[in-house]
A tleap script that builds the chain and sets N, CA, C and O, in Angstrom:
source leaprc.protein.ff14SB
mol = sequence {
  NMET GLU GLY ASP PRO ALA GLY PRO ALA GLY
  ALA GLY GLY LEU SER THR GLU SER TRP LEU
  GLY LEU LEU VAL PRO ILE VAL ARG ALA GLY
  ILE GLY LYS LEU LYS PHE VAL GLY GLY GLU
  PRO LEU LEU ARG SER ASP LEU PRO GLU ILE
  ILE ALA ALA VAL ARG THR GLU ALA PRO ASP
  LEU ASP ILE SER LEU ILE THR SER GLY VAL
  VAL PRO VAL GLU ARG LEU SER GLY ALA TYR
  ARG ALA GLY LEU SER ARG CYS ASN VAL THR
  ILE HIE GLY PHE GLY VAL GLU ALA PHE ALA
  LEU ARG ARG GLY THR THR ALA GLN PRO GLU
  GLY SER PRO GLY ILE LEU GLY LYS ILE ALA
  TRP SER GLY THR LEU SER ARG GLY SER VAL
  VAL GLN GLU CALA
}
set mol.1.N position { 58.539 32.548 23.268 }
set mol.1.CA position { 59.536 33.599 23.489 }
set mol.1.C position { 59.715 33.787 25.167 }
set mol.1.O position { 59.609 34.828 25.816 }
set mol.2.N position { 60.104 32.053 25.770 }
set mol.2.CA position { 60.941 32.654 26.629 }
set mol.2.C position { 62.060 33.089 26.759 }
set mol.2.O position { 63.040 33.048 26.014 }
set mol.3.N position { 61.824 33.705 28.174 }
set mol.3.CA position { 63.207 34.493 28.578 }
set mol.3.C position { 63.604 36.059 28.143 }
set mol.3.O position { 63.221 36.407 27.027 }
set mol.4.N position { 64.095 36.696 28.676 }
set mol.4.CA position { 64.575 38.329 28.440 }
set mol.4.C position { 66.036 38.300 28.522 }
set mol.4.O position { 66.511 38.190 29.652 }
set mol.5.N position { 66.607 38.356 27.805 }
set mol.5.CA position { 67.907 38.260 27.872 }
set mol.5.C position { 68.397 39.777 28.732 }
set mol.5.O position { 69.449 39.817 29.371 }
set mol.6.N position { 67.568 40.828 28.633 }
set mol.6.CA position { 67.854 41.613 29.320 }
set mol.6.C position { 67.404 41.626 30.810 }
set mol.6.O position { 67.536 42.589 31.565 }
set mol.7.N position { 66.894 40.510 31.107 }
set mol.7.CA position { 66.493 40.620 32.563 }
set mol.7.C position { 67.460 40.190 33.378 }
set mol.7.O position { 68.513 39.751 32.915 }
set mol.8.N position { 67.203 40.269 34.806 }
set mol.8.CA position { 67.977 40.007 35.681 }
set mol.8.C position { 69.213 38.626 35.576 }
set mol.8.O position { 68.773 37.476 35.571 }
set mol.9.N position { 70.327 38.801 35.517 }
set mol.9.CA position { 71.182 37.905 35.855 }
set mol.9.C position { 70.605 36.910 34.769 }
set mol.9.O position { 70.119 35.823 35.081 }
set mol.10.N position { 70.683 37.296 33.672 }
set mol.10.CA position { 70.606 37.074 32.531 }
set mol.10.C position { 69.849 36.209 32.186 }
set mol.10.O position { 70.374 35.147 31.849 }
set mol.11.N position { 68.346 36.313 32.134 }
set mol.11.CA position { 67.088 35.684 32.295 }
set mol.11.C position { 67.045 34.179 31.524 }
set mol.11.O position { 66.441 33.139 31.785 }
set mol.12.N position { 67.924 34.545 30.512 }
set mol.12.CA position { 67.455 33.493 29.611 }
set mol.12.C position { 66.992 33.983 28.059 }
set mol.12.O position { 66.961 35.193 27.833 }
set mol.13.N position { 66.651 33.073 27.051 }
set mol.13.CA position { 66.236 33.332 25.953 }
set mol.13.C position { 66.997 33.596 25.113 }
set mol.13.O position { 68.034 34.167 25.448 }
set mol.14.N position { 66.711 33.207 23.407 }
set mol.14.CA position { 67.282 34.334 22.505 }
set mol.14.C position { 67.549 35.604 22.473 }
set mol.14.O position { 66.630 36.416 22.578 }
set mol.15.N position { 69.148 36.093 22.288 }
set mol.15.CA position { 69.243 37.546 22.121 }
set mol.15.C position { 67.926 38.003 21.142 }
set mol.15.O position { 67.085 37.180 20.783 }
set mol.16.N position { 67.879 39.370 20.785 }
set mol.16.CA position { 66.942 39.958 19.959 }
set mol.16.C position { 68.106 39.706 18.276 }
set mol.16.O position { 67.460 39.808 17.234 }
set mol.17.N position { 68.895 39.555 18.188 }
set mol.17.CA position { 69.951 39.652 17.121 }
set mol.17.C position { 69.696 38.325 16.539 }
set mol.17.O position { 69.887 38.181 15.332 }
set mol.18.N position { 69.191 37.108 17.422 }
set mol.18.CA position { 68.863 35.996 16.996 }
set mol.18.C position { 67.698 35.479 16.370 }
set mol.18.O position { 67.483 34.770 15.386 }
set mol.19.N position { 66.756 36.255 17.553 }
set mol.19.CA position { 65.342 36.467 16.650 }
set mol.19.C position { 65.055 36.913 15.363 }
set mol.19.O position { 64.353 36.401 14.491 }
set mol.20.N position { 65.765 38.040 15.374 }
set mol.20.CA position { 65.782 38.718 14.036 }
set mol.20.C position { 66.369 37.677 13.164 }
set mol.20.O position { 65.610 37.055 12.421 }
set mol.21.N position { 67.842 37.375 13.172 }
set mol.21.CA position { 68.043 36.331 12.259 }
set mol.21.C position { 67.263 35.347 11.983 }
set mol.21.O position { 67.209 34.996 10.804 }
set mol.22.N position { 66.623 34.788 12.778 }
set mol.22.CA position { 65.488 33.473 12.639 }
set mol.22.C position { 64.368 34.348 11.207 }
set mol.22.O position { 64.183 34.202 9.999 }
set mol.23.N position { 63.876 35.255 12.327 }
set mol.23.CA position { 62.208 35.783 11.653 }
set mol.23.C position { 62.260 36.926 10.374 }
set mol.23.O position { 61.279 37.215 9.689 }
set mol.24.N position { 63.472 37.441 10.230 }
set mol.24.CA position { 63.550 38.032 8.825 }
set mol.24.C position { 63.221 37.395 7.753 }
set mol.24.O position { 62.296 37.516 6.950 }
set mol.25.N position { 64.357 36.499 7.876 }
set mol.25.CA position { 64.310 35.433 6.476 }
set mol.25.C position { 63.170 34.587 6.279 }
set mol.25.O position { 63.165 34.061 5.166 }
set mol.26.N position { 62.053 34.250 7.133 }
set mol.26.CA position { 61.043 33.909 7.391 }
set mol.26.C position { 59.907 34.738 6.874 }
set mol.26.O position { 58.972 34.163 6.319 }
set mol.27.N position { 59.908 36.125 7.017 }
set mol.27.CA position { 59.110 36.884 6.739 }
set mol.27.C position { 59.161 37.579 5.174 }
set mol.27.O position { 58.153 37.870 4.530 }
set mol.28.N position { 60.374 37.747 4.779 }
set mol.28.CA position { 60.849 37.846 3.552 }
set mol.28.C position { 60.444 36.738 2.288 }
set mol.28.O position { 60.332 36.843 1.066 }
set mol.29.N position { 60.269 35.473 3.415 }
set mol.29.CA position { 59.719 33.964 2.316 }
set mol.29.C position { 58.469 34.389 1.921 }
set mol.29.O position { 58.034 33.912 0.872 }
set mol.30.N position { 57.736 35.251 2.584 }
set mol.30.CA position { 56.199 35.272 2.079 }
set mol.30.C position { 55.442 34.745 3.218 }
set mol.30.O position { 54.593 33.986 2.750 }
set mol.31.N position { 55.365 34.787 4.312 }
set mol.31.CA position { 54.606 33.963 5.361 }
set mol.31.C position { 53.240 34.726 5.533 }
set mol.31.O position { 53.459 35.885 5.182 }
set mol.32.N position { 52.360 34.632 5.792 }
set mol.32.CA position { 50.952 35.487 5.855 }
set mol.32.C position { 50.878 36.101 7.502 }
set mol.32.O position { 50.618 37.287 7.702 }
set mol.33.N position { 51.104 35.271 8.466 }
set mol.33.CA position { 50.667 35.203 9.798 }
set mol.33.C position { 52.186 35.012 10.664 }
set mol.33.O position { 53.037 34.158 10.416 }
set mol.34.N position { 52.243 36.021 11.692 }
set mol.34.CA position { 53.014 35.587 12.959 }
set mol.34.C position { 52.392 35.642 14.210 }
set mol.34.O position { 51.742 36.611 14.601 }
set mol.35.N position { 52.659 34.211 15.091 }
set mol.35.CA position { 52.198 34.966 16.268 }
set mol.35.C position { 53.076 34.614 17.302 }
set mol.35.O position { 53.636 33.518 17.342 }
set mol.36.N position { 53.262 35.754 18.388 }
set mol.36.CA position { 54.190 35.277 19.351 }
set mol.36.C position { 53.589 34.616 20.508 }
set mol.36.O position { 52.870 35.337 21.200 }
set mol.37.N position { 53.725 33.443 20.851 }
set mol.37.CA position { 53.371 32.967 21.839 }
set mol.37.C position { 54.680 32.677 22.950 }
set mol.37.O position { 55.840 32.867 22.585 }
set mol.38.N position { 54.318 32.157 24.463 }
set mol.38.CA position { 55.760 31.697 24.854 }
set mol.38.C position { 55.234 30.792 26.280 }
set mol.38.O position { 54.638 29.716 26.311 }
set mol.39.N position { 55.653 31.580 27.306 }
set mol.39.CA position { 54.961 31.700 28.625 }
set mol.39.C position { 54.326 33.118 28.264 }
set mol.39.O position { 53.172 33.186 27.842 }
set mol.40.N position { 54.896 33.922 28.393 }
set mol.40.CA position { 54.198 35.679 28.291 }
set mol.40.C position { 54.965 36.242 27.576 }
set mol.40.O position { 55.965 36.714 28.117 }
set mol.41.N position { 54.822 36.381 26.333 }
set mol.41.CA position { 55.645 37.648 25.198 }
set mol.41.C position { 56.088 38.583 25.797 }
set mol.41.O position { 57.247 38.964 25.634 }
set mol.42.N position { 55.292 39.115 26.573 }
set mol.42.CA position { 55.075 40.639 26.861 }
set mol.42.C position { 56.112 40.501 27.635 }
set mol.42.O position { 56.834 41.418 27.242 }
set mol.43.N position { 56.642 39.996 28.430 }
set mol.43.CA position { 57.809 39.975 29.575 }
set mol.43.C position { 58.901 40.021 28.723 }
set mol.43.O position { 59.893 40.165 29.437 }
set mol.44.N position { 59.273 39.962 27.358 }
set mol.44.CA position { 60.183 40.376 26.783 }
set mol.44.C position { 60.362 41.816 26.595 }
set mol.44.O position { 59.583 42.374 25.823 }
set mol.45.N position { 61.519 42.697 27.345 }
set mol.45.CA position { 61.556 43.943 26.845 }
set mol.45.C position { 61.979 44.349 25.666 }
set mol.45.O position { 61.889 45.571 25.545 }
set mol.46.N position { 62.558 43.600 24.423 }
set mol.46.CA position { 62.855 44.121 23.319 }
set mol.46.C position { 61.967 43.301 22.666 }
set mol.46.O position { 62.518 42.507 21.904 }
set mol.47.N position { 60.546 43.226 22.730 }
set mol.47.CA position { 59.489 42.514 22.026 }
set mol.47.C position { 58.771 44.005 21.025 }
set mol.47.O position { 58.095 43.777 20.021 }
set mol.48.N position { 58.957 44.963 21.335 }
set mol.48.CA position { 58.397 46.046 20.205 }
set mol.48.C position { 59.956 46.202 19.243 }
set mol.48.O position { 59.998 46.826 18.183 }
set mol.49.N position { 60.727 45.756 19.641 }
set mol.49.CA position { 61.719 46.023 18.690 }
set mol.49.C position { 61.743 45.214 17.840 }
set mol.49.O position { 61.885 45.619 16.687 }
set mol.50.N position { 61.604 43.686 18.110 }
set mol.50.CA position { 61.215 42.567 17.262 }
set mol.50.C position { 60.207 42.758 16.376 }
set mol.50.O position { 60.274 42.383 15.205 }
set mol.51.N position { 58.927 43.524 17.032 }
set mol.51.CA position { 58.110 43.835 16.075 }
set mol.51.C position { 57.892 44.414 14.795 }
set mol.51.O position { 57.476 44.139 13.669 }
set mol.52.N position { 58.501 45.616 15.678 }
set mol.52.CA position { 59.177 46.781 14.318 }
set mol.52.C position { 59.730 46.188 13.297 }
set mol.52.O position { 59.300 46.218 12.144 }
set mol.53.N position { 60.796 45.576 13.719 }
set mol.53.CA position { 61.656 45.405 12.669 }
set mol.53.C position { 60.988 44.008 11.575 }
set mol.53.O position { 61.407 43.745 10.447 }
set mol.54.N position { 60.024 43.387 12.215 }
set mol.54.CA position { 59.356 42.554 11.362 }
set mol.54.C position { 58.310 43.329 10.797 }
set mol.54.O position { 57.933 42.799 9.752 }
set mol.55.N position { 57.737 44.288 11.042 }
set mol.55.CA position { 56.839 45.360 10.298 }
set mol.55.C position { 57.535 45.997 9.317 }
set mol.55.O position { 56.964 46.294 8.268 }
set mol.56.N position { 58.579 46.228 9.484 }
set mol.56.CA position { 59.430 47.114 8.484 }
set mol.56.C position { 59.640 46.023 6.894 }
set mol.56.O position { 59.497 46.536 5.784 }
set mol.57.N position { 59.909 44.856 7.027 }
set mol.57.CA position { 59.886 44.176 6.404 }
set mol.57.C position { 58.936 43.482 5.565 }
set mol.57.O position { 59.018 42.996 4.437 }
set mol.58.N position { 57.740 43.591 6.676 }
set mol.58.CA position { 56.557 42.878 5.622 }
set mol.58.C position { 55.502 43.962 6.440 }
set mol.58.O position { 55.169 43.687 7.592 }
set mol.59.N position { 54.998 45.209 5.775 }
set mol.59.CA position { 54.078 46.042 6.031 }
set mol.59.C position { 52.364 45.218 6.623 }
set mol.59.O position { 51.642 45.218 7.620 }
set mol.60.N position { 52.399 44.783 5.632 }
set mol.60.CA position { 50.905 44.001 5.588 }
set mol.60.C position { 50.699 42.456 6.211 }
set mol.60.O position { 49.768 41.692 5.955 }
set mol.61.N position { 51.899 42.205 7.151 }
set mol.61.CA position { 51.935 40.708 7.675 }
set mol.61.C position { 50.964 40.938 9.199 }
set mol.61.O position { 51.104 41.801 10.066 }
set mol.62.N position { 49.906 39.743 9.103 }
set mol.62.CA position { 49.355 39.601 10.105 }
set mol.62.C position { 50.512 39.446 11.695 }
set mol.62.O position { 51.308 38.507 11.653 }
set mol.63.N position { 50.535 40.259 12.839 }
set mol.63.CA position { 51.627 40.165 13.817 }
set mol.63.C position { 50.585 40.162 15.094 }
set mol.63.O position { 50.235 41.247 15.558 }
set mol.64.N position { 50.173 39.128 15.566 }
set mol.64.CA position { 49.721 38.841 16.980 }
set mol.64.C position { 50.420 38.231 17.767 }
set mol.64.O position { 51.463 37.640 17.488 }
set mol.65.N position { 49.751 38.345 19.142 }
set mol.65.CA position { 50.464 37.206 20.210 }
set mol.65.C position { 49.210 37.110 21.090 }
set mol.65.O position { 48.150 37.735 21.060 }
set mol.66.N position { 49.707 36.038 21.958 }
set mol.66.CA position { 48.697 35.634 23.107 }
set mol.66.C position { 49.236 36.299 24.310 }
set mol.66.O position { 50.460 36.326 24.188 }
set mol.67.N position { 48.950 36.723 25.165 }
set mol.67.CA position { 48.887 37.002 26.509 }
set mol.67.C position { 48.189 36.296 27.432 }
set mol.67.O position { 47.433 35.448 26.958 }
set mol.68.N position { 48.229 36.426 28.920 }
set mol.68.CA position { 47.381 36.048 29.972 }
set mol.68.C position { 46.969 37.125 30.650 }
set mol.68.O position { 46.217 37.038 31.621 }
set mol.69.N position { 47.592 38.618 30.029 }
set mol.69.CA position { 46.903 39.827 30.780 }
set mol.69.C position { 47.849 40.252 32.104 }
set mol.69.O position { 48.027 41.421 32.445 }
set mol.70.N position { 48.280 39.370 32.616 }
set mol.70.CA position { 49.421 39.791 33.733 }
set mol.70.C position { 50.166 40.643 33.484 }
set mol.70.O position { 50.893 40.585 34.475 }
set mol.71.N position { 50.534 41.393 32.906 }
set mol.71.CA position { 51.612 41.901 32.695 }
set mol.71.C position { 51.304 43.591 32.458 }
set mol.71.O position { 50.144 43.873 32.157 }
set mol.72.N position { 52.385 44.819 32.592 }
set mol.72.CA position { 51.706 45.978 32.711 }
set mol.72.C position { 51.122 46.194 31.399 }
set mol.72.O position { 51.660 45.697 30.409 }
set mol.73.N position { 49.798 47.071 31.283 }
set mol.73.CA position { 49.720 47.583 30.070 }
set mol.73.C position { 50.254 48.215 29.002 }
set mol.73.O position { 49.939 48.215 27.812 }
set mol.74.N position { 51.512 49.006 29.896 }
set mol.74.CA position { 52.882 50.001 29.118 }
set mol.74.C position { 52.834 48.550 28.195 }
set mol.74.O position { 52.082 48.565 27.221 }
set mol.75.N position { 53.394 47.654 28.395 }
set mol.75.CA position { 54.312 46.614 27.582 }
set mol.75.C position { 53.267 46.208 26.446 }
set mol.75.O position { 53.684 45.587 25.468 }
set mol.76.N position { 51.987 46.529 26.547 }
set mol.76.CA position { 50.905 45.724 25.669 }
set mol.76.C position { 50.725 47.407 24.554 }
set mol.76.O position { 50.695 47.442 23.324 }
set mol.77.N position { 50.673 48.104 25.118 }
set mol.77.CA position { 50.924 49.379 24.406 }
set mol.77.C position { 51.829 49.749 23.694 }
set mol.77.O position { 51.527 50.299 22.635 }
set mol.78.N position { 53.231 49.566 24.047 }
set mol.78.CA position { 54.792 49.278 23.142 }
set mol.78.C position { 54.401 48.286 22.473 }
set mol.78.O position { 55.485 48.114 21.916 }
set mol.79.N position { 53.731 47.440 22.033 }
set mol.79.CA position { 53.876 46.371 20.870 }
set mol.79.C position { 53.254 47.048 20.062 }
set mol.79.O position { 53.702 47.559 19.036 }
set mol.80.N position { 51.757 47.111 20.638 }
set mol.80.CA position { 51.040 48.127 19.749 }
set mol.80.C position { 51.748 48.972 18.507 }
set mol.80.O position { 51.635 48.945 17.281 }
set mol.81.N position { 52.713 49.907 19.665 }
set mol.81.CA position { 53.084 50.711 18.657 }
set mol.81.C position { 54.316 50.323 17.876 }
set mol.81.O position { 54.696 50.966 16.897 }
set mol.82.N position { 54.839 49.409 18.271 }
set mol.82.CA position { 55.285 48.966 17.198 }
set mol.82.C position { 55.197 48.262 15.456 }
set mol.82.O position { 55.885 48.025 14.463 }
set mol.83.N position { 53.651 48.159 16.075 }
set mol.83.CA position { 53.302 46.995 14.904 }
set mol.83.C position { 52.303 46.125 14.611 }
set mol.83.O position { 51.807 45.674 13.578 }
set mol.84.N position { 52.074 45.963 16.166 }
set mol.84.CA position { 51.029 44.649 16.603 }
set mol.84.C position { 50.061 44.452 15.877 }
set mol.84.O position { 49.642 45.600 15.725 }
set mol.85.N position { 49.397 43.794 15.312 }
set mol.85.CA position { 48.437 43.765 14.660 }
set mol.85.C position { 46.991 43.427 15.517 }
set mol.85.O position { 45.979 43.854 14.961 }
set mol.86.N position { 46.812 42.781 16.672 }
set mol.86.CA position { 45.966 42.233 17.440 }
set mol.86.C position { 46.514 41.066 18.403 }
set mol.86.O position { 47.511 40.363 18.239 }
set mol.87.N position { 45.683 41.060 19.338 }
set mol.87.CA position { 46.001 40.549 20.571 }
set mol.87.C position { 45.415 39.211 21.234 }
set mol.87.O position { 44.261 39.582 21.449 }
set mol.88.N position { 45.466 38.233 21.573 }
set mol.88.CA position { 44.325 37.074 21.705 }
set mol.88.C position { 44.783 37.182 23.490 }
set mol.88.O position { 45.925 37.305 23.933 }
set mol.89.N position { 43.877 37.117 24.039 }
set mol.89.CA position { 43.746 36.921 25.653 }
set mol.89.C position { 43.663 35.720 26.484 }
set mol.89.O position { 42.536 35.745 26.980 }
set mol.90.N position { 44.200 34.832 26.826 }
set mol.90.CA position { 43.838 33.665 27.797 }
set mol.90.C position { 43.862 34.067 29.066 }
set mol.90.O position { 44.706 34.649 29.748 }
set mol.91.N position { 42.778 33.654 29.267 }
set mol.91.CA position { 42.658 33.816 30.992 }
set mol.91.C position { 42.235 32.357 31.455 }
set mol.91.O position { 41.352 31.702 30.901 }
set mol.92.N position { 43.035 31.907 32.619 }
set mol.92.CA position { 42.822 30.694 33.345 }
set mol.92.C position { 41.947 31.080 34.559 }
set mol.92.O position { 42.470 31.094 35.673 }
set mol.93.N position { 40.831 31.348 34.425 }
set mol.93.CA position { 39.651 30.966 35.833 }
set mol.93.C position { 39.793 32.899 36.132 }
set mol.93.O position { 40.744 33.610 35.807 }
set mol.94.N position { 38.739 33.245 36.706 }
set mol.94.CA position { 38.776 35.004 37.359 }
set mol.94.C position { 38.807 34.443 38.606 }
set mol.94.O position { 39.608 35.020 39.342 }
set mol.95.N position { 38.143 33.399 39.184 }
set mol.95.CA position { 37.784 33.250 40.552 }
set mol.95.C position { 39.175 33.309 41.153 }
set mol.95.O position { 40.206 33.273 40.481 }
set mol.96.N position { 39.119 33.408 42.545 }
set mol.96.CA position { 40.085 33.542 43.818 }
set mol.96.C position { 41.179 32.341 43.758 }
set mol.96.O position { 42.370 32.359 43.448 }
set mol.97.N position { 40.307 31.277 44.180 }
set mol.97.CA position { 41.029 29.979 44.036 }
set mol.97.C position { 42.027 29.885 42.878 }
set mol.97.O position { 43.209 29.628 43.105 }
set mol.98.N position { 41.515 30.111 41.512 }
set mol.98.CA position { 42.288 29.955 40.272 }
set mol.98.C position { 43.505 30.735 40.330 }
set mol.98.O position { 44.596 30.259 40.018 }
set mol.99.N position { 43.316 32.084 40.776 }
set mol.99.CA position { 44.530 33.257 41.025 }
set mol.99.C position { 45.567 32.365 41.634 }
set mol.99.O position { 46.612 32.059 41.058 }
set mol.100.N position { 45.125 31.853 43.167 }
set mol.100.CA position { 46.033 31.251 43.716 }
set mol.100.C position { 46.665 30.124 43.400 }
set mol.100.O position { 47.617 29.659 44.028 }
set mol.101.N position { 46.182 29.675 42.468 }
set mol.101.CA position { 46.746 28.235 42.048 }
set mol.101.C position { 47.749 28.570 41.410 }
set mol.101.O position { 48.785 27.955 41.660 }
set mol.102.N position { 47.775 29.595 40.432 }
set mol.102.CA position { 49.146 30.010 39.592 }
set mol.102.C position { 50.070 31.012 40.194 }
set mol.102.O position { 51.193 31.192 39.723 }
set mol.103.N position { 49.645 31.631 41.170 }
set mol.103.CA position { 50.343 32.959 41.890 }
set mol.103.C position { 50.686 32.624 43.001 }
set mol.103.O position { 51.415 33.409 43.607 }
set mol.104.N position { 50.207 31.100 43.788 }
set mol.104.CA position { 50.525 31.350 45.334 }
set mol.104.C position { 50.128 32.604 46.289 }
set mol.104.O position { 50.694 32.923 47.335 }
set mol.105.N position { 48.945 33.275 45.633 }
set mol.105.CA position { 48.537 34.282 46.206 }
set mol.105.C position { 46.835 34.627 45.809 }
set mol.105.O position { 46.558 34.777 44.619 }
set mol.106.N position { 46.026 34.710 46.584 }
set mol.106.CA position { 44.506 35.169 46.300 }
set mol.106.C position { 44.403 36.646 45.962 }
set mol.106.O position { 43.312 37.201 46.091 }
set mol.107.N position { 45.626 37.423 45.471 }
set mol.107.CA position { 45.619 38.460 45.338 }
set mol.107.C position { 45.505 38.758 43.671 }
set mol.107.O position { 46.474 38.573 42.934 }
set mol.108.N position { 44.145 39.261 43.153 }
set mol.108.CA position { 44.177 39.480 41.429 }
set mol.108.C position { 45.453 39.997 40.906 }
set mol.108.O position { 46.053 40.619 41.782 }
set mol.109.N position { 45.874 39.968 40.142 }
set mol.109.CA position { 47.388 40.927 39.664 }
set mol.109.C position { 46.529 42.163 39.093 }
set mol.109.O position { 45.382 42.246 38.654 }
set mol.110.N position { 47.773 43.264 39.323 }
set mol.110.CA position { 47.098 44.481 38.858 }
set mol.110.C position { 47.168 44.482 37.879 }
set mol.110.O position { 46.055 44.742 37.420 }
set mol.111.N position { 48.006 44.307 36.984 }
set mol.111.CA position { 47.733 44.305 35.201 }
set mol.111.C position { 46.741 43.677 34.571 }
set mol.111.O position { 46.477 44.158 33.469 }
set mol.112.N position { 45.910 42.482 35.007 }
set mol.112.CA position { 44.846 42.302 34.558 }
set mol.112.C position { 43.799 43.238 33.812 }
set mol.112.O position { 43.624 43.318 32.596 }
set mol.113.N position { 43.182 43.885 34.767 }
set mol.113.CA position { 42.388 45.166 34.338 }
set mol.113.C position { 42.862 45.880 33.143 }
set mol.113.O position { 42.206 45.913 32.102 }
set mol.114.N position { 44.269 46.585 33.332 }
set mol.114.CA position { 44.810 47.228 32.501 }
set mol.114.C position { 44.938 46.657 31.291 }
set mol.114.O position { 44.289 47.294 30.462 }
set mol.115.N position { 45.561 45.623 30.779 }
set mol.115.CA position { 45.634 44.953 29.781 }
set mol.115.C position { 44.133 44.606 29.135 }
set mol.115.O position { 43.783 45.024 28.031 }
set mol.116.N position { 43.423 43.894 29.878 }
set mol.116.CA position { 42.052 43.951 29.392 }
set mol.116.C position { 41.375 45.051 28.847 }
set mol.116.O position { 40.756 45.087 27.784 }
set mol.117.N position { 41.590 46.167 29.871 }
set mol.117.CA position { 40.943 47.308 29.356 }
set mol.117.C position { 41.292 47.932 27.822 }
set mol.117.O position { 40.498 48.355 26.981 }
set mol.118.N position { 42.461 47.857 27.774 }
set mol.118.CA position { 43.211 48.318 26.996 }
set mol.118.C position { 42.809 47.845 25.297 }
set mol.118.O position { 42.479 48.542 24.337 }
set mol.119.N position { 42.997 46.425 25.430 }
set mol.119.CA position { 42.637 45.535 24.803 }
set mol.119.C position { 40.921 46.063 23.993 }
set mol.119.O position { 40.707 46.532 22.875 }
set mol.120.N position { 39.953 45.727 25.135 }
set mol.120.CA position { 38.783 46.325 24.694 }
set mol.120.C position { 38.640 47.676 24.131 }
set mol.120.O position { 38.043 47.853 23.069 }
set mol.121.N position { 39.152 48.609 24.788 }
set mol.121.CA position { 38.912 50.127 24.164 }
set mol.121.C position { 39.298 49.929 23.075 }
set mol.121.O position { 38.416 49.868 22.218 }
set mol.122.N position { 40.829 49.732 22.594 }
set mol.122.CA position { 41.452 49.811 21.394 }
set mol.122.C position { 40.459 49.131 20.048 }
set mol.122.O position { 40.595 49.556 18.901 }
set mol.123.N position { 39.624 48.204 20.349 }
set mol.123.CA position { 38.943 47.273 19.748 }
set mol.123.C position { 39.755 46.616 18.731 }
set mol.123.O position { 39.734 46.740 17.506 }
set mol.124.N position { 40.609 45.758 19.634 }
set mol.124.CA position { 41.836 44.572 19.228 }
set mol.124.C position { 41.549 43.535 19.604 }
set mol.124.O position { 42.074 42.503 19.186 }
set mol.125.N position { 40.651 43.582 20.477 }
set mol.125.CA position { 41.080 41.665 20.753 }
set mol.125.C position { 39.859 40.691 19.718 }
set mol.125.O position { 38.636 40.786 19.622 }
set mol.126.N position { 40.777 39.851 19.113 }
set mol.126.CA position { 40.377 39.199 17.861 }
set mol.126.C position { 39.514 37.541 18.750 }
set mol.126.O position { 38.737 36.715 18.270 }
set mol.127.N position { 40.142 37.655 20.198 }
set mol.127.CA position { 39.542 36.297 20.497 }
set mol.127.C position { 40.156 36.083 22.275 }
set mol.127.O position { 41.303 36.010 22.717 }
set mol.128.N position { 38.867 36.037 22.924 }
set mol.128.CA position { 39.501 35.650 24.124 }
set mol.128.C position { 38.844 34.252 24.550 }
set mol.128.O position { 37.765 33.762 24.216 }
set mol.129.N position { 39.897 33.750 25.437 }
set mol.129.CA position { 39.634 32.145 25.807 }
set mol.129.C position { 39.476 32.421 27.597 }
set mol.129.O position { 40.247 33.026 28.342 }
set mol.130.N position { 38.448 31.871 27.847 }
set mol.130.CA position { 38.547 31.767 29.953 }
set mol.130.C position { 38.821 30.162 29.820 }
set mol.130.O position { 38.288 29.375 29.037 }
set mol.131.N position { 39.275 30.048 30.278 }
set mol.131.CA position { 39.700 28.604 31.106 }
set mol.131.C position { 39.249 28.465 32.060 }
set mol.131.O position { 39.829 29.153 32.899 }
set mol.132.N position { 38.108 27.658 32.632 }
set mol.132.CA position { 37.913 27.582 33.868 }
set mol.132.C position { 38.489 26.215 34.392 }
set mol.132.O position { 38.387 25.128 33.823 }
set mol.133.N position { 39.200 26.519 35.753 }
set mol.133.CA position { 39.803 25.264 36.071 }
set mol.133.C position { 39.012 24.705 37.533 }
set mol.133.O position { 38.571 25.229 38.556 }
set mol.134.N position { 39.109 23.517 37.044 }
set mol.134.CA position { 38.100 22.707 38.316 }
set mol.134.C position { 38.603 22.706 39.594 }
set mol.134.O position { 37.970 22.174 40.506 }
savepdb mol mol.pdb
quit
């Protein structure tokens, strides 16, 4: 789900209409699960709209996503309001060095505690993966 067409300077990615043109026929065909992965699917500002449209087509569909948890918690809340069933969180190390390798800074992202807290509080985390980097 890379890119957000609404992002700065046309950040790329498929349009909302293109995603729905692909997903709706697949959902109507009777798939049982749909998982959004990407880089970070919660970066797409239209993700709640896509989830809501899919949920309308298939009220019982298991819709999930994988996140690193480094986006504002409002993004995850919006996805749940739209019909997200569950969320998997993959954390690539909690150590200062692990964050520095990925982000170029030793500062822990502010979004992580918010996302992880939201998931834990709502009881919707189905799987968490911690990857310890050497």
